[in-house]
C-alpha positions as CSV (number, residue, x, y, z in Angstrom):
1,M,-21.7,33.9,-49.4
2,L,-18.4,32.2,-48.5
3,L,-16.7,35.5,-47.4
4,F,-19.7,36.1,-45.0
5,F,-19.5,32.8,-44.2
6,Y,-15.9,33.0,-43.1
7,R,-16.4,36.5,-41.3
8,C,-18.9,34.7,-39.1
9,I,-16.2,32.2,-37.9
10,I,-14.0,34.7,-36.9
11,L,-16.2,36.9,-35.0
12,T,-17.5,33.6,-33.4
13,L,-14.1,32.9,-32.4
14,I,-13.5,36.4,-31.2
15,Y,-16.8,36.1,-29.1
16,D,-15.8,32.6,-27.4
17,K,-12.3,33.8,-26.7
18,F,-14.0,36.8,-25.0
19,F,-16.7,35.0,-23.2
20,I,-14.2,32.4,-21.6
21,H,-11.9,34.8,-20.1
22,M,-15.3,36.7,-18.8
23,K,-16.6,33.3,-17.3
24,D,-18.0,34.0,-13.7
25,I,-15.1,33.4,-11.2
26,L,-16.4,32.2,-7.0
27,I,-13.7,33.1,-4.7
28,K,-14.1,31.4,-1.6
29,N,-13.1,31.7,1.3
30,V,-11.1,35.0,1.7
31,K,-10.7,37.4,4.3
32,I,-11.9,40.7,2.5
33,V,-10.5,43.6,3.9
34,N,-13.0,47.0,2.8
35,E,-13.6,50.3,4.5
36,G,-12.3,49.6,7.6
37,K,-13.4,46.3,8.2
38,I,-12.5,42.4,7.8
39,S,-15.2,40.2,7.1
40,H,-14.8,36.2,6.0
41,G,-16.7,35.1,2.8
42,D,-16.9,34.7,-0.5
43,L,-17.7,36.8,-3.6
44,L,-18.8,36.3,-6.9
45,I,-17.4,38.0,-10.2
46,S,-19.7,38.3,-13.1
47,K,-19.4,39.8,-16.4
48,G,-16.5,41.8,-15.2
49,R,-17.9,43.4,-12.1
50,I,-18.5,42.1,-8.5
51,E,-21.6,40.4,-8.6
52,K,-22.3,38.9,-4.8
53,I,-20.4,39.3,-1.7
54,A,-21.9,36.9,1.3
55,S,-20.3,35.1,4.1
56,E,-21.5,31.9,2.4
57,I,-22.2,31.7,-1.7
58,E,-23.3,28.0,-2.9
59,H,-21.5,26.9,-5.9
60,S,-24.9,24.9,-6.8
61,N,-26.6,28.4,-7.4
62,Y,-23.6,29.1,-10.1
63,N,-22.7,26.0,-11.4
64,N,-21.8,27.8,-14.1
65,A,-18.7,29.5,-12.5
66,T,-15.1,28.8,-11.9
67,I,-14.4,28.1,-8.1
68,F,-10.8,30.1,-6.9
69,E,-10.0,28.9,-3.8
70,G,-9.3,32.0,-1.3
71,K,-7.4,29.6,1.2
72,N,-8.3,32.4,4.1
73,R,-5.6,34.8,2.4
74,Y,-6.7,38.8,2.3
75,L,-8.6,40.0,-0.6
76,I,-8.0,43.6,-1.1
77,P,-9.2,46.3,-3.6
78,G,-6.5,46.2,-6.7
79,M,-3.7,49.2,-5.6
80,I,-4.3,52.2,-7.8
81,D,-1.3,54.1,-8.3
82,D,-1.2,57.6,-9.3
83,Q,2.2,58.1,-9.8
84,V,4.1,55.7,-12.6
85,H,6.6,56.8,-15.2
86,F,6.2,53.8,-17.9
87,R,8.8,55.9,-20.2
88,E,6.8,55.1,-23.2
89,P,6.9,56.7,-25.6
90,G,10.7,57.5,-26.2
91,F,12.8,55.3,-23.4
92,A,12.0,51.9,-24.4
93,H,15.3,50.8,-23.5
94,K,14.2,51.6,-20.0
95,G,10.6,50.4,-19.6
96,T,7.7,49.9,-21.7
97,I,3.7,50.1,-21.3
98,A,3.8,46.4,-22.0
99,D,6.6,45.5,-19.5
100,E,5.8,47.9,-16.5
101,S,1.9,47.2,-16.7
102,A,3.1,43.5,-16.7
103,A,5.2,43.8,-13.4
104,A,2.5,46.4,-12.1
105,V,-0.4,43.3,-12.2
106,A,2.2,40.7,-10.6
107,G,2.5,43.4,-7.5
108,G,-1.3,43.7,-7.3
109,I,-1.7,47.2,-8.8
110,T,-4.5,47.1,-11.1
111,S,-4.8,50.9,-12.2
112,F,-2.0,53.2,-12.9
113,M,-1.7,56.8,-13.8
114,E,1.1,57.4,-15.7
115,M,3.6,60.9,-16.0
116,P,4.4,62.9,-19.0
117,N,7.9,63.6,-19.1
118,V,8.2,61.0,-22.1
119,N,9.5,61.8,-25.2
120,P,7.5,63.5,-27.0
121,L,6.2,65.3,-23.7
122,T,2.8,64.7,-23.3
123,I,1.8,68.6,-23.0
124,T,-0.7,68.8,-25.7
125,H,-4.0,67.1,-26.9
126,E,-2.1,64.8,-29.4
127,T,-0.1,63.7,-27.7
128,L,-1.9,62.8,-24.4
129,A,-4.2,60.8,-27.1
130,D,-1.1,59.2,-28.7
131,K,-0.4,57.7,-25.2
132,F,-4.2,56.5,-24.4
133,N,-3.9,54.5,-27.8
134,L,-0.6,53.4,-26.6
135,A,-2.1,52.0,-23.7
136,K,-5.1,50.4,-25.4
137,N,-3.1,47.9,-27.0
138,K,-0.3,47.3,-24.7
139,S,-1.4,47.9,-20.8
140,L,-2.5,44.8,-19.0
141,A,-4.0,47.0,-16.3
142,N,-6.7,50.0,-16.0
143,Y,-5.0,53.4,-17.3
144,S,-4.7,57.0,-17.3
145,F,-2.6,59.9,-18.2
146,Y,-1.4,63.5,-16.7
147,L,-1.4,66.3,-19.4
148,G,1.9,68.0,-18.5
149,A,2.5,71.6,-17.7
150,S,5.1,73.6,-19.3
151,N,6.1,77.5,-19.2
152,D,4.0,77.8,-22.2
153,N,1.0,75.5,-22.8
154,I,-1.6,77.3,-20.1
155,E,-4.2,77.3,-23.3
156,V,-3.9,73.6,-23.9
157,I,-4.8,73.2,-19.9
158,K,-7.5,75.8,-19.8
159,S,-9.5,73.6,-22.7
160,L,-8.4,70.4,-21.2
161,H,-12.0,68.2,-20.6
162,P,-12.2,66.9,-17.4
163,H,-12.6,63.4,-18.7
164,D,-9.3,63.6,-20.8
165,A,-6.7,63.3,-18.2
166,C,-6.3,62.1,-14.3
167,G,-4.8,65.3,-13.8
168,V,-2.4,68.0,-14.6
169,K,1.3,67.6,-13.5
170,V,3.7,70.5,-12.5
171,F,7.4,70.0,-11.8
172,M,8.2,72.5,-9.8
173,G,11.7,71.0,-9.7
174,A,13.8,69.6,-12.1
175,S,13.3,66.0,-13.3
176,T,13.3,63.7,-16.0
177,G,12.4,65.2,-19.4
178,N,13.1,68.6,-18.9
179,M,9.8,69.9,-17.9
180,L,10.5,72.7,-14.5
181,V,7.6,75.2,-14.7
182,D,9.5,78.1,-13.2
183,N,7.8,81.0,-14.2
184,Q,5.8,82.9,-11.6
185,Q,3.3,83.9,-13.7
186,T,2.7,80.7,-15.4
187,L,2.2,78.7,-12.4
188,E,-0.4,81.3,-11.2
189,Q,-2.4,80.8,-14.1
190,I,-2.0,77.0,-14.0
191,F,-3.2,77.1,-10.5
192,K,-5.8,79.3,-11.2
193,Y,-7.5,77.8,-14.8
194,S,-6.5,73.9,-14.6
195,P,-10.1,72.3,-14.9
196,I,-9.1,69.5,-12.8
197,L,-6.6,68.4,-9.9
198,V,-3.2,69.7,-10.2
199,A,-0.7,67.6,-9.0
200,T,2.8,68.7,-8.3
201,H,6.6,67.6,-7.9
202,C,7.6,70.1,-5.3
203,E,11.5,70.7,-5.2
204,D,13.3,74.2,-5.3
205,T,15.9,74.0,-8.4
206,P,17.8,77.3,-7.3
207,T,18.0,75.5,-3.9
208,I,19.6,72.0,-5.5
209,I,21.9,73.9,-7.7
210,K,23.5,75.8,-5.1
211,N,23.8,72.7,-2.7
212,E,25.1,70.7,-5.6
213,Q,27.7,73.3,-6.2
214,L,28.9,73.4,-2.9
215,F,29.7,69.6,-2.7
216,R,31.2,69.8,-6.4
217,E,33.6,72.1,-4.9
218,R,34.6,69.8,-2.0
219,Y,34.3,66.3,-4.1
220,H,34.6,67.6,-7.6
221,D,33.2,64.7,-9.7
222,D,33.6,62.6,-7.2
223,V,30.6,63.2,-4.9
224,P,29.2,60.5,-2.5
225,V,25.5,59.1,-3.2
226,T,25.2,59.9,0.8
227,A,24.9,63.6,-0.4
228,H,22.0,62.9,-2.3
229,P,19.6,64.5,0.8
230,L,21.2,67.1,1.1
231,I,21.8,68.5,-2.1
232,R,18.0,68.0,-2.6
233,S,17.4,68.8,1.0
234,H,14.8,69.6,3.6
235,E,14.9,73.3,2.6
236,A,14.7,72.8,-1.2
237,C,11.3,70.9,-0.4
238,Y,9.8,73.1,1.9
239,L,10.3,76.0,-0.3
240,S,8.6,74.4,-3.3
241,S,5.9,72.4,-1.4
242,S,4.8,75.8,0.5
243,L,4.9,77.8,-2.7
244,A,2.3,75.4,-3.8
245,V,0.1,75.6,-0.8
246,E,0.3,79.1,-1.3
247,L,-1.0,79.4,-4.8
248,A,-3.7,76.6,-3.9
249,K,-4.8,78.3,-1.4
250,K,-5.0,81.7,-3.4
251,H,-6.8,80.4,-6.2
252,G,-9.2,77.5,-4.8
253,T,-6.9,74.7,-6.4
254,Q,-7.8,71.4,-6.1
255,L,-3.7,70.7,-5.1
256,H,-2.3,67.4,-4.8
257,I,1.2,67.3,-3.7
258,L,2.9,63.9,-5.2
259,H,5.5,62.0,-2.8
260,L,6.3,63.8,0.3
261,T,9.8,63.3,2.1
262,T,10.2,65.8,5.1
263,A,9.1,66.5,8.2
264,K,8.8,70.2,7.9
265,E,6.5,69.6,4.8
266,L,3.8,67.9,7.2
267,E,2.9,71.2,8.7
268,L,1.3,71.9,5.5
269,F,-1.7,69.3,5.7
270,N,-4.2,68.5,8.0
271,S,-6.3,65.2,9.2
272,Q,-9.6,66.7,7.9
273,P,-11.7,63.9,6.1
274,L,-10.8,63.4,2.7
275,S,-14.3,64.9,1.7
276,Q,-13.3,68.3,3.4
277,K,-9.6,68.7,1.6
278,S,-9.1,70.7,-1.4
279,I,-5.4,70.1,-0.7
280,T,-3.8,66.6,-0.4
281,A,-0.5,64.7,0.3
282,E,0.8,61.5,-1.3
283,V,3.8,59.5,-0.2
284,C,5.6,56.5,-1.8
285,V,6.5,53.5,-0.5
286,H,10.3,53.9,-0.8
287,H,10.3,56.9,1.4
288,L,8.1,54.8,3.8
289,Y,10.3,51.9,3.9
290,F,14.3,53.4,3.3
291,N,15.9,55.9,4.9
292,E,19.5,57.6,4.6
293,T,21.2,54.8,6.0
294,D,20.3,52.6,3.5
295,Y,22.4,54.6,0.4
296,E,25.8,52.8,2.2
297,T,24.4,49.3,0.8
298,K,21.9,50.3,-1.8
299,G,23.9,53.4,-3.0
300,N,22.6,54.3,-6.4
301,L,19.9,51.9,-6.7
302,I,17.8,54.1,-4.2
303,K,18.9,57.5,-5.7
304,C,15.4,59.2,-6.6
305,N,13.6,62.6,-6.7
306,P,12.9,64.1,-4.0
307,A,15.7,62.2,-2.3
308,I,15.2,59.6,0.7
309,K,16.1,61.3,3.9
310,S,16.7,60.9,7.2
311,Q,15.0,58.2,9.8
312,S,13.2,61.0,11.7
313,D,11.7,62.0,8.2
314,Q,11.0,58.2,7.8
315,Q,8.8,57.9,11.1
316,A,7.3,61.2,10.7
317,L,5.7,59.8,7.3
318,L,4.7,56.6,8.7
319,S,2.8,58.5,11.7
320,A,1.5,61.5,9.2
321,L,0.1,58.7,6.7
322,R,-1.6,56.6,10.0
323,D,-3.1,59.9,11.0
324,K,-4.3,60.8,7.4
325,K,-2.6,64.0,7.4
326,I,-1.3,62.1,4.3
327,D,-3.9,60.8,1.8
328,I,-2.2,58.5,-0.7
329,I,0.5,55.8,-0.8
330,A,1.9,55.3,-4.5
331,T,5.2,54.0,-5.7
332,D,6.5,56.9,-8.5
333,H,7.8,53.5,-10.3
334,A,10.6,55.1,-12.6
335,P,12.9,52.5,-13.8
336,H,16.3,52.8,-15.4
337,T,19.0,50.1,-16.5
338,M,21.5,48.6,-14.3
339,E,23.8,50.3,-16.7
340,E,22.6,53.9,-15.8
341,K,22.8,53.2,-12.2
342,M,25.9,51.8,-12.2
343,Q,27.6,55.2,-13.1
344,S,29.4,57.6,-10.8
345,Y,26.4,59.9,-8.2
346,L,26.3,62.7,-10.2
347,K,25.7,61.0,-13.8
348,A,23.3,57.7,-12.4
349,P,19.8,58.8,-13.4
350,S,17.2,59.1,-10.2
351,G,14.2,56.5,-10.2
352,L,13.9,53.1,-9.5
353,P,11.1,50.1,-10.2
354,L,8.9,49.7,-7.7
355,V,5.5,48.3,-8.9
356,Q,6.1,44.4,-8.8
357,H,6.9,44.8,-4.6
358,A,5.2,48.0,-3.3
359,L,2.6,45.8,-2.0
360,P,4.5,43.2,-0.3
361,A,6.7,45.9,1.1
362,L,3.7,47.9,2.3
363,F,2.6,44.3,4.4
364,E,6.4,44.1,5.4
365,L,5.5,47.4,7.4
366,I,2.5,46.0,8.5
367,Q,4.1,43.4,9.8
368,Q,6.6,45.5,11.6
369,K,3.8,47.2,13.0
370,K,4.4,50.7,11.4
371,L,1.2,50.3,9.7
372,D,-1.9,48.6,9.8
373,I,-3.8,46.8,7.0
374,F,-6.7,49.3,6.8
375,T,-4.3,52.6,6.7
376,V,-2.6,50.5,3.3
377,V,-6.2,49.6,1.8
378,E,-7.2,53.3,2.5
379,G,-4.0,54.7,1.0
380,T,-3.6,52.5,-1.9
381,S,-7.3,51.9,-3.0
382,H,-10.2,53.9,-1.4
383,R,-8.6,57.4,-0.8
384,V,-7.1,57.5,-4.7
385,A,-10.6,56.5,-6.0
386,E,-12.1,59.4,-3.8
387,R,-9.3,62.1,-4.9
388,F,-9.3,61.7,-8.5
389,Q,-12.9,60.9,-8.6
390,L,-12.7,57.4,-10.1
391,K,-15.7,55.8,-11.6
392,E,-16.7,52.4,-9.4
393,R,-13.3,51.5,-8.6
394,G,-11.1,51.3,-5.5
395,Y,-13.8,49.3,-3.6
396,I,-14.8,46.0,-2.7
397,R,-18.5,46.7,-3.3
398,E,-20.9,45.1,-5.3
399,G,-21.5,46.3,-8.6
400,Y,-18.1,48.0,-8.6
401,H,-15.3,46.7,-11.5
402,A,-13.5,43.5,-9.8
403,D,-10.3,45.0,-9.6
404,L,-9.4,42.4,-7.1
405,T,-5.8,41.5,-5.3
406,L,-5.3,38.2,-3.3
407,V,-2.5,39.1,-0.3
408,D,-0.9,35.8,0.6
409,N,0.5,36.8,4.3
410,Q,1.5,33.5,5.1
411,K,3.8,33.4,1.9
412,P,7.1,35.7,2.2
413,L,8.4,37.0,-0.5
414,M,12.6,36.6,-1.1
415,V,13.3,39.4,-3.8
416,I,15.7,38.5,-6.7
417,N,16.4,40.4,-9.9
418,E,15.8,37.5,-11.7
419,A,12.2,37.3,-11.3
420,A,11.1,41.2,-12.0
421,L,9.1,41.6,-14.6
422,S,10.4,45.3,-15.2
423,K,12.2,45.9,-18.0
424,C,15.0,47.1,-16.2
425,G,15.3,43.7,-14.8
426,W,16.3,44.6,-10.9
427,S,14.3,45.7,-7.7
428,P,16.0,48.0,-5.2
429,F,14.4,45.5,-2.9
430,A,16.2,42.7,-4.2
431,G,17.8,40.2,-1.3
432,E,15.4,41.3,0.9
433,K,12.5,38.9,2.5
434,L,9.2,40.7,2.4
435,A,6.4,39.3,4.8
436,A,3.4,38.9,2.1
437,S,3.5,37.6,-1.8
438,I,0.6,38.4,-4.4
439,A,-1.3,35.1,-4.7
440,A,-3.8,36.6,-7.6
441,T,-4.6,39.7,-9.5
442,W,-8.2,40.0,-11.0
443,V,-8.4,43.2,-13.7
444,N,-12.0,44.0,-14.4
445,G,-12.9,40.4,-13.5
446,I,-10.2,38.9,-15.3
447,L,-7.3,36.4,-13.5
448,K,-4.3,38.4,-14.8
449,W,-1.4,36.8,-12.7
450,D,-1.9,33.7,-10.4
451,G,0.8,34.2,-8.2
452,R,3.6,32.8,-10.1
453,N,2.8,34.1,-13.9
454,I,0.8,36.6,-16.3
455,V,-1.6,34.5,-16.9
456,N,-3.5,36.2,-19.9
457,N,-2.9,39.5,-22.2
458,I,-6.3,41.0,-22.4
459,H,-5.9,44.6,-21.9
460,G,-7.0,46.7,-19.5
461,E,-9.6,49.7,-19.7
462,K,-9.1,53.7,-19.8
463,L,-10.4,54.8,-16.2
464,D,-13.3,56.8,-15.9
465,F,-14.1,59.5,-13.5
466,T,-17.4,60.8,-12.2
467,R,-16.2,64.6,-12.9
468,D,-18.5,67.1,-14.3
């Protein structure tokens, strides 16, 4: 009897803790940015969902709701980042799901899709399940994971259930983790048999090796970082991207090409409505924000694959995003320690931490009139949800999950490394003043970030899909 009594107390405490965090929230006086419109009004969150959206919601009708004053700031759907590297398992000195998801939430990112080049590689059903179990107990944001392709796991890919991963990731160019798929017959089978979207990293490895050898002959071990976009060249990108598009057209594959960097590659895409596309493209924030002139000041801190390229490429990417040739904006968040980055160019790893400052950087581009707010919201939420067939996320709609970000474009953000939540402890934007800050982030209706701190550690949810 006493044991039963104690069990009841424990269950009550658990229920009370959950109930407190699921308390109704009435967000007042916000500019709601959704589906190409801005509307001034209020939003009610109940049981983790968007209960009501109206020009005014009387608190007296919802006495139990906690009021959050929006102060006429922008309320947007939380960013859904379709490409991150959170480094776990295997590289915990660089990042963990707990640390990187906290940085993501602080940056207004409410959901992420994480890559398979960890240790062990996520190329089996078992390693994929292991990552979901890690996230279940660690991630502050909602999550899904890619199954990685290799030269010999085609049977694993064929047997993948459409709800068990966000996509199949194919490295058609060398990257962290040695997952290069360079067997033509294997590529044919992946594109023919994958039951879900295929996402590709496109760079031609033989071209990169040839270019690097030319620079080594000239500079020996002292190749400058300014050579990076010449080594991982326009030609290397186009050869691989065009091959991916060719294979997708041949096999009717749902193809999503990640992190475009060149004007030349844009010839492969069109501006049709997303619902009519089977081949789509992504651009990353750093390729929109930086260009090759920034290597002089940023050095290895902006060394990434594919490389940040010329100003003309940067302008072409921005234009293609505005014209909807490019569909999705992501981060490719890939942290390394500062010690690793401070090595010589040839030794320094590629990748940079971005999730905490991606949205503020995009709002800087909005202020500079290089993008508009609707293009940013579509690229970071609406179109991600549609392309990956996410269930009831990516929009501010009644009945949808309350994944929301409050952006204060009246409060600029001065980026300093000391405020970085990513485990690596630095940001490529350090020293820069960005046009907006993240005032609040709600994940599944729970306030996770209050503009200054992570305010609770309630875990996010596994992303669900509407796929057959």
